[in-house]
N, C-alpha and C positions, 0 to 999 in steps of 0.2 A: 543657126549659123549661116554666115554668108562668106563664101570663098570666091575670091577673084583671081589671085595670082597662084597658078598651079605649077608645081615642079614635077616633071615626069622622069621616072627612073625605070630602067628596063634590065631584066636579066640578059646575060650574053647569049641569047638564042635568037635565031631568025624570027620566030613567031613573036617574041616579046619586042624585039627591036623594030620590026615592021609595024607593030601596033603603036609603039611610041612615035614613030615617024608620022603616022596618020593622025594621031591625036595632037601632036605638036602643030601640024598644019592647021588644024581646026581651032585650037585653044591657046596657041602660043606656049612658051616655056619660060620658067623662072628658075634661078638658082635656088637650091634647097634652103639656104639661109635667109633668102628674101621672100619665100613663098608663104601663102596662107595655108596651103595644104600640099602634101606630097602624094602623088599617085604612083604606086609601085606596080610594075607589070612583070608577071612571072608566076612562080609557084610559091609554096610556103618557105622554101629556102631563100628566095629573093626577099620576101617579107622579113624574114629573120635578119638578114644582112642589113636591110634598110633600117630596121628598128635600131640595131646596134650602131650603125653609122650616124644616125640623126638623133640619138637619144637626148643629147644636150641642146637641141634646137627648139624644143617646145612647140613642134609643128605636128598636127595630126596626120595620120597616114591612111590612105584609102587604097587597098589592094584590089587589083583586077586580075583574074586568073588567066594567065597565058602559060601555065605550067601543067602539072599533073594533078595532084590531090586538091590543093587549094582550100584547105580547111580554114585558113585565116584570110581568105580572099573573097571578094565579091565576084559575081558573074561579069564577064567582059561584055561591054556594050559601049560603042562610041557615041551614040546619040544622047543628047540632053545631059551631058556629064555634069555640068554645073548645077543643074536642078537636082540631080541625084545626090551630089555632094552636099547640097544645102539641106536635103531631107534626111541625110544619114544620121544614124544614132552613134554617139560617141561612147566608147568603152575604154576605160583606163586600166592598164596593167602595170603592176610593180614587178620589176625583175627580181630574181634571186641573187643574193650575194654569196659567193663561195669563198671561204677563207680556208686555204689548204696549207698545212705544214709538211714540208718534205723531210726526208730522212737526214738531211744536213741541218735541219732547224730553220730553214728559210721559209718565210711566209709569202704566200701568193694569194692575191685577191682578184677575182674575176666576176663579171655579171653574166647572168643567163636569163634569156627570155623563155626558152623551152624547158631545159632541164640541166641538172647537175648529175653526172653519172660517175660511178666508181667501177673500174674494171680490173680484173687480174691481168698481170703482164706476162706471166709464165704459164707453163703447163699445169702448175699446181693451183688448186682452188684457193681463192682468197678467203681469209677468215676476218670477219668484220663485226665489231660491236656497235649496236645502234642505241643512241641516247636521245630522248625527246624531252625538251624543256628540262634538261638536267636530271631526268629520271631514266635509268637504264631500262630499256624495253626488251632488247634481245642481247644476251651476254655474248653469244658467239654464233654468227651465221656463216656457214660454209657455202660458198657460192661462186659464180662467175663475176658477180658484182651486184650493185644496187643503185637505184636512181631516185631523184626527187624531181617531179615534173609539175609545172604550172598548168593552168587550164589551157593556155595557148599551146603548150607542148604535149598535152595529153594524147594527141593522135599521132605523135611522132615515135620516138624510141620507146616511150612508155607503152603505147599500144602494141608495139611489136613484142614487148616483154609481158604481154597479157595484163597490162594495167588498165584502169578504168578511163573512159572518156569523160572529161569534165567540161561542161559548157563554158565557153569563153566568158570571162568576167566573174565567174564564181570564185568566192574567197576560200578555195580549197587547194591543197597540194596532194599529189599522189606519191606515196612512198612505195616503191615497187621493187621486189627482188628480181635479179637476173639469174635464171637457172640455179635456184637455191637447192642444195642437197640436204642441208639441215638448217633450221627446222623444216622438215619435208613438206608439211601441209600449210605452211604460211604463205599467203598470196599477196601480202602487202596491206596497206592501210590508207585511208583518207584522213588528212590532218588539216587543221585550220591554217590559213595562210600565214598567220603570225607565229607559228610554231618555230622553235629553234631545234634543228636536227643536227646531231653530231655523230660522225662515223669515226671509230677508232680502229685502225688496222692492227690486227694481231699478227705477230711474226712479220713485221714490215720489211725486214732484210731478206728473209727467205721466201716469203710469199708476197712479192712486190705488187703494188696496186697503183694505178694512175687515176687521176680525177680530172674530169672535163666539164667545163661550163660552156654549153653550146658547142663552140668549135675551138675553145682555148684549153689546152691540155697541160696538166702538171704531172710529172712522173714521180714515182717512188714516194708516195705520200704516207705519213703516219697518222694524220688526223685531218678531217674535213668537217667544217661547220657550215651549215646552210641556213640562211635567214632571208626574210623578205627585205629588200632594199626600199625603204619608204622615201628616200631622197630622190629617186628617179622614177619617172612614170612614162610609159609608152601609151600614146593616144591612138586608138584604132577606130576607124569609121566603118560602119556596116549599114 
């Protein structure tokens, strides 16, 4: 790959903004829609927002860590940036598509790079039925919630809920319960990325549940279906 026109995007922190200013002085700056490559400066949250904001541009993203964890980022280095970009390996990620039906029958569709999560809205535990590829797998799970994470999101909420870390680019999804009471010994599952996962909320009016795709939330859902969206692709450089 050969990248010439670079667009620099920075998280709203002094460390990231100072890094951007220094890089722009050395390499110039281009609008994202006109760039060959986007360089995102910040942490994993910045990378997540950059992917969402530029998903339709078909431009690869090279992240450099000016944040905290940086699982999706490369190490920060100002020197020989174009040479590193040209040597970088491209990994393509397909987002998850969440289709949620709320208690009033309205359908909501959102995309997620990290995860789709269901969470109880009240003091009462949620009761959720889990169906994979149209086959019921758990008839009733009593829990705080449940999530489906991509490899890119496996070190985020999924890891906090004791889910497995999946190497980026691996065609697997993590199905991870959140504080499950019953079935008590179930710790989740690894599923192929092409699996269709459906969650049905039991007692949706009394035990209300919300569904969130990354940072887009739908309240009071009765069912949520999660599939891989093959029409969109995020291109990450490492």
